[in-house]
N, C-alpha and C positions, 0 to 999 in steps of 0.2 A: 655663378660662383663668385665673380668679382664683387657683386653687391653684398653677398654674405661675408666674404673675407673682409671687405671694407667695414661692414657693420661691426664685426667682431673686433677688429683692430681699433676702431674708434671707441668702442665701449670699454675694452680692457687693455688697450695700449700694447697689444701683442697679436700676432697672427695665429689663427687656429692651427693646432697640431694634427687634428683629425676632423674630417667632414664626412657625415653619413647622410643618407636620405632613405625615406620610406614612402610608399605610395598611399594615397587615399584609396577608398574603396566604396562600392555600393553593393547592396544585396539585390539580386534579381528577384528572389523569392525565398521564403522559408525562414526569415530572420526572427520570427516570434515562436518558433517551434523547438528550440534547443532543449527546453526543459523536458520534452517528451522523447529525447534521444532520437530526434529526427535529423533531417538534412537541411543545409542552407547552401544555396548556390550564389556565388559572389564574383565580383570582378575588381581586381586591383587596377587602378588607373594611373595614368601618367600625370597626375597632379600630386606634387610631392611636398612633404615636410623635410627640410634640411636642418641638421643639427651640427653646429661647429663647437668643438671643445678644445680646451688647452688646460694644462696643469697649473695649479696654484701651489704655493709653498706653505699653506696653512690648512686648516680643516674645514674650510668654508666651501660652499657651492654657491656661486652667483649665477643667476639665470636671467637672461635678457630676451624678451620676445620683441623682435624688431618691428613687425607690423603693428603691434599694439602699443609700442613704445612704453613697455611696462617691465619692471624689474623686481626680482625677489632675491632674498639672500637667506641661506640656512646654514646652521652648523651640522655637519654630516653626522656627528656622534649623537646628536639629540634631535634628529630628523623626525618630525611629527606632522600629522595631517592638521591643517588649519583651513577652515572654510574660507577665510578671507584671501587665501593664496590662489583660489580659483584655478586657472589653467595650469599654474605651476605645480599643483598637486600631482598632475600626471607624471611630470619629470621626477618629482620627489618620490613617487611610488616606485620608480625604476631604481633609484638609488637605494631605497629601502629593500627592494627585491634582491639586490646584490648583497648588501651588508647583512641582511637577515639570513642569507644563505651561506654566509662564511666567506664571501669575497671582499677583498680590501679595496675601498674606493677612497682616494685621497682628495685634496682640495681641487676644485675644478671650476673653470669659467665655461658657461654654456650660452650659446646664442641659438634662438629658434627663428627660422626663416621659412615662410610657407607660401605656396601658391594660392591657397584657399583657406579661409578662416574656420576655426572650430564652430561646432553647433549647427552646421549646415546639413548634417546627416551623411557625411562622406567619410567617416572614420578617421578624421584628422587627429583626434586625440590619441587614438591607438597608433597611428603613424608616428606621432610625436614620441610615444613611448618606445616603439620599435627602433626608430633611428637613434634615440638616446642610448638604448641598450647596446646596440652594436658599436656605437661610437665610444662608449665607456669601456667596453670589452677591448677594443683596439688600443685606446689611449693608455689603459693600465695593464695591458698585456695579460689579461685574465685567461686562465685555463678553463674556459667555459664553452661547452659544446652548444650546438643549436638547440638541442633538447633542453639543456640546462637554461639556456636563454629564454626559452618559452616558459620554464618554471619561474624564472625571475619575474617575468611579466605577470604570471598568475599569482605569485605571492604578493606582489604589489597591489594587484586588484583586490584580492581577497582579504588580506590582512591590513593593508594601509588605507586603501580607498573604501573598504567594506562593500565591495560590489561583486556581482556575479562575473564569472569568467566567460566571455563570449569567444569561444575557440575560433569561430569563423572570422572574427575581426583579427585575432592574433595570427591565424594561419595566413590570411590574405596579406597582412602587413609584412610578415617575415618570409613566407615561402611561396608567394605567387610567382607565376611564370609568364613571361611575355608571350602574348599570342593565345593565351588560354584563360578560360574561367577556372575557378577553384571551387570544389564542392567539399564542404565539411560534413562528415558523418559523426554525429555526436554519440551514437551507439558504440562506435569503435574508436573514438578519439583520434580520427585520422582524416587525411585530406586526399583529394584526387584532382586530376586536371582534365579539362575537356577543351581541345583546340577550338578556337573561335575564328571562323573564316567565312565571312559573307562579303564578297566583293561588291563594290558600288553601294555599300551601306555605311552610314555614319552612326556612331554612338554619341548621343548628345545628352549632357547633363545640364539641367536647368535649375538654378537656385532662384526660386520665385521671389525671395526676400520677404515673403509673407511671414510675420512673426508667428512662431509656433506657440499655440495656446493649448496645452495638453489637458484634456478632460478624462483621459483614460490612463490608469496605472497598469502597466504591463504585468506587474507583480500579481495582479488578481488572477492571472492565468496559472500561477505556479502553486497549484493545490494538489497534493498527492492523490486525492480522490479522483481528480481529473485524469491523472496518469494511469490509475488503475482501470478506469472506464475505457480509456483509449486503448489500453493494453488488451482488453477483451475484443477489440475490433481489429487488431493486427492479425494479418494472415501471412504465414511464411510462403514465399514463392521463389523458387530457385532461378526462375527466368526473369526476375525483376532486379534492377540495380539495387544493391544493398541487401537483397535477400528477403524483403517483405514489403507489403503494402497494406493499406486499410481495405477491409471488405467493401464491396461496392453495392451491397443491398441496402437501399434506403430503409426498408422495413426493419432490418436487423439493427441498423444504426439507431433508428428511432426507439427501438425497444430497449437498447442499452442506455441511451441518453435520457429516457423519459423520467428518470429519478431527479433530474436537474431542473432548475428554473429555465424559462425560455431564453433569457439573455446568456445564461451559461451554456446552453445547448448551441447557440449561435457561435460562440467563441470556439467551442470544440469542433464544430463543423468547419470553421475556418482553418483549424489545424489540419483536418482531414483533407480539405480541398488544396491547401498549400502543399501538402505532401505530394499529391498528384501533379501539381503544377511544377514543382522542382524536377520530378522525374521526366515530365514532358519537355521542359526547357532543355534538360540535359540531352534527351533523345533527339530533339530538333537540332540542337547544335552539333551533336555527334554525327548525325546523318546529313547535315547540310540542308535540312528542311526548314526554310525560313517561315513558311506558313504555320507549321506546328509550333515553332518557337514563339511566334507572334501571338497565336491564339492562346498559348499558355500564359504569356506575360499579361495579355489583356484580361484573361480570366483571373489571374492573381490580383490584378488591380481591383477588379470587381469584388473579389473576396475581402480584401482589406477595407474596402469602402463599405460594403453591405453587411459584413459579419463582425468586423472589428470596429467599424464606425470611426476610422481615424483619418478620413479625408476632410476636405473643406471646399467651399464653392470655388475658390481661386484655383486649387489643384484640379478640380473637375473640369473647369473651363478649359484649361490647357490640355488635359488628357483628351477631351472631346475634340479639340482642334487638331491634335496629333492624328486621331483616327479619321479625321475628315480631309486629310491632305490628299488622299485619293478618293474622289467622289463616287467611283464606280461601285454599284451595289455588290458586285462580286467580292469587293474588298472585305465585306463582313464575314464571308466564309473563308477567304484566303487573304488575310490582311498583309499589306505591303509595308505597314508601319505598326508600331506598338509602343505603348508607354505605361508607366506605373510610378506611383509615388514610392519613395524609398526613405528609410529611416523611421522615425517615430510618428511621422504624419502630422496632421493638423497644421499644415503649412510647409514651407521651405522647399523641399527638393523632389524633382522628377527625373527619371531617366527615360530616354526614348531611343529607339532604333528606327532609322528611316532611310529612304533612298537618297543618294547624293542630290538628285534633282529636286527633292522636296525641301531641302534645307533653307533656301532663301525664302520660300513661302512660309516656312515655320517662323523664321525671324520676323516676317511681317505680321504674323499672328500675335507675336509677343509685343510688338508695337501697339497693336490693338488692345492687348491685355493691359498694358500700362495705362492707356487712356481710360479704360473702363474701371480698373481697380486701384490705380494710383501707385502700384508697386513697380519698381524698376528691376526686371529680372536679369540675371547674368547667365550666359550660356558658355559651355566648354565642350569642345569636341575632344573626345578621349579615346584611348585604346588600351588593351590589356597590357599591363606592365609587370616587370619583375618585382619581387619583394625587396626588402631592405638591403642596402649595400653600402660599402665604404666607397666614397668618392675620392677622398685624398687621405 
């Protein structure tokens, strides 16, 4: 906090009036299936974006990103998206979300201070928006409920940034609960919690620092005909979380999907597999069955690698080492560790859940990774965190 206060005071010659924070997040599984009204299971983590704000006596918003040593300035009444503003467009979208919804935002100085940088796949941009939103609500004493705050973020995404709304990102940033995973149900526009309690296990985030080179546009999934075909494969089941699952007959699935090209079939099979993985992860966590949880996570990684083709050799090398931390062959059936890429893939980030006793061995594997590939990975031991909150 002192470093943030000092940074704000040095930049604006005044102390912040309000400080807010919001957590980063990663998705355990299901992050590509929102278009099909499916579910995503996520974890908000104790790596935070802090936002400090103080009022100005004019109509300007000045925005300072401490770690980037970068500054932007806008006139609030003429706030527009500008590509060259890069990271600052996220904060500008929140200001737009308020003003376009009838809320009054005055002049403001804003400082961004973060534990981890954007573009790593940890939801830092969304955390920046969430922390900014609750900080401005507090600073200007806005009569804005949590539901309205969510709408502020959604308006900013949809109308200012011209992007899709990823409810799982917003829910994790705003409403996550310490000690629990959060599940987003896109069919119901709702969220739910699953307490996460596995003693003697560490949750490790690894930023491989491998530059992300994307060769797959996720938008290619968002075709209404795909939604219609998958709709034919949904089966209502009262005894299943969420009330439905996909049919498990391969013959029936093949018959419905045969109208598509092979690469299209693979992508929709990935959606079907991810649905089962989300349900299995939830059940494993709920019942305290680590083996079930780990099998589902490993299966989900296999899905995004083989069906979405969004992995890369560097990611695969690390995931393989994670699964080799316990050399016993029984580990294949009842894994004691698990790992999966997270985010858009093609580099950057992996999450892993491993035994405490395996952590030092894992760090040694990363030393070997650096020697082989030339990238210096960063690791973070994290835990389930609360959503956005006011610090001061």
